[in-house]
C-alpha positions in Angstrom: 11.9 25.2 -47.2 10.8 22.3 -45.1 10.7 22.5 -41.3 9.9 19.6 -39.1 9.6 19.3 -35.3 10.9 15.9 -34.2 10.8 15.3 -30.5 12.1 11.8 -29.5 9.9 9.1 -28.5 12.0 8.7 -25.5 11.4 12.3 -24.3 7.6 12.1 -24.8 7.4 8.8 -22.9 9.5 10.2 -20.1 7.1 13.1 -19.9 4.0 11.0 -19.5 5.7 8.3 -17.4 5.3 5.6 -20.4 6.9 2.5 -20.8 7.3 0.2 -23.5 5.1 -3.0 -23.5 6.3 -6.3 -24.7 4.5 -8.6 -27.1 3.9 -11.1 -23.9 1.9 -8.2 -22.2 -0.1 -7.2 -25.0 -0.3 -9.8 -27.6 -3.5 -8.8 -29.3 -3.0 -5.1 -29.5 0.5 -5.9 -30.8 -0.9 -7.9 -33.6 -3.3 -5.3 -34.5 -0.4 -2.9 -34.6 1.4 -5.1 -36.9 -1.5 -5.8 -39.2 -2.2 -1.9 -39.6 1.5 -1.2 -40.2 1.6 -3.7 -42.9 -1.6 -2.4 -44.6 -0.2 1.0 -44.3 2.9 -0.2 -45.9 5.1 0.9 -43.0 8.7 -0.4 -43.3 9.1 -0.6 -39.4 6.4 -1.7 -37.1 5.7 0.9 -34.3 6.6 0.0 -30.8 3.8 -0.1 -28.2 3.9 2.0 -25.2 1.7 2.3 -21.9 0.9 5.7 -20.1 -0.5 5.2 -16.5 -3.2 7.8 -16.8 -7.0 7.4 -16.5 -7.9 9.7 -19.2 -8.9 7.9 -22.2 -6.1 8.5 -25.0 -4.1 6.9 -27.6 -1.5 8.6 -29.8 1.1 8.0 -32.3 4.5 9.7 -32.1 8.1 9.2 -33.2 9.6 9.1 -36.8 9.4 6.9 -39.7 12.6 5.0 -38.3 11.3 5.0 -34.8 7.4 5.0 -34.8 5.4 4.4 -31.6 2.0 4.1 -30.4 0.8 5.1 -26.9 -2.0 3.9 -25.1 -3.4 5.2 -21.5 -4.6 3.2 -19.0 -8.2 4.6 -19.6 -8.2 2.7 -22.8 
């Protein structure tokens, strides 16, 4: 029997007051994520989110169909 807890990325980002970053806002980080996703063989490139917290943190969330990477302001 397989159990999985899947919390939507939208819910997580609302909880942390995160917002999606555009390629224009973070071109270098977006490119790095594209390269890493390609190397990992991911079918979908994760969306990039900004969280306005001073703490140094970065995390991945989402599902295989809707992956996301979040970075705090502290990073």
